[in-house]
Every structure is written in C-alpha cells, then in structure tokens.
N, C-alpha and C positions, 0 to 999 in steps of 0.2 A: 643723406638720402640715397636710396638704392634705385637707380633707373630700371633695374631688372624687375622691380615690383610694380611698374607702371600699369600694365594691363590689369593686374589684380586690384590695384588701388582704384582705378577707374570703375571697375565692376563693384567694388565695395562702396564707393561714393554715390552710386546711382540711387541708393535708398533715399538720399536727400531730394533728388529730382522726382522720384516716384511719389513721394509724400506731399509734394507741393501742388498748389492750385496751378491751373494752366495759363495764368496771366504771367507776363514777364515781370520779374522782380530781380533787380540788380543784386540784392543781398543773397538771394538764392544762388546766383552764379558764384558769388564770393565764398559762400559757405561750402559749395560743391568743390571749388578749387582748393580751399583750405583743407577739406577732408582728404583730397587726393594727396596733398603735401604731407599730411599726417600719416597716411597709409604708406607713403614712400619712406617713412622713417623720420620725418621732420617732427620737431617738438610742437605739440598742440598749442602751447602758450604763445608760440611765435609764428604760427601758420597764417593767421588772419592778415597780417601786414603784407606779405608777399602776394597773397591771394588778391588783396585789394589792388595792389600795383598791377598785377596781371589783368584784372578786370578793367581798370582805368585805361591801360594801354590798349586793350581790345576795343573798349567803348569809344576811344578817341579816333578810331579809324573808320 
C-alpha cells in the first residue's frame, strides 16, 4: 500500500458514503474503509478483514 495515495483514496471512496441512506450502518463504514485500503493499493480480496478490524477497534471506544 502506498500512503502517498491516501487523500486520493479517501476522495475515491466517498462514493460509498454518498450513495448510502443517512442512517448509521456499520457495514457502510467497513465497506468505506475497505475501499480506501483497495485504493491505497491493497488487494480487494483481502481488504474486508482489516477494514472490519479497524471498525471493531473504533466501535469499542
């Protein structure tokens, strides 16, 4: 993954947030984070697991 791509990855992933209902949905957060990971250069098949871990850590605080 390339940290230099972070700003572009976040901008590219906002499509997921823009297309969602305005109710809170944990899966939406996970999908958004997974998309950022993919746009940073991560493998799409492996992006969901770390995205779930990031969400779970955030949600536990």
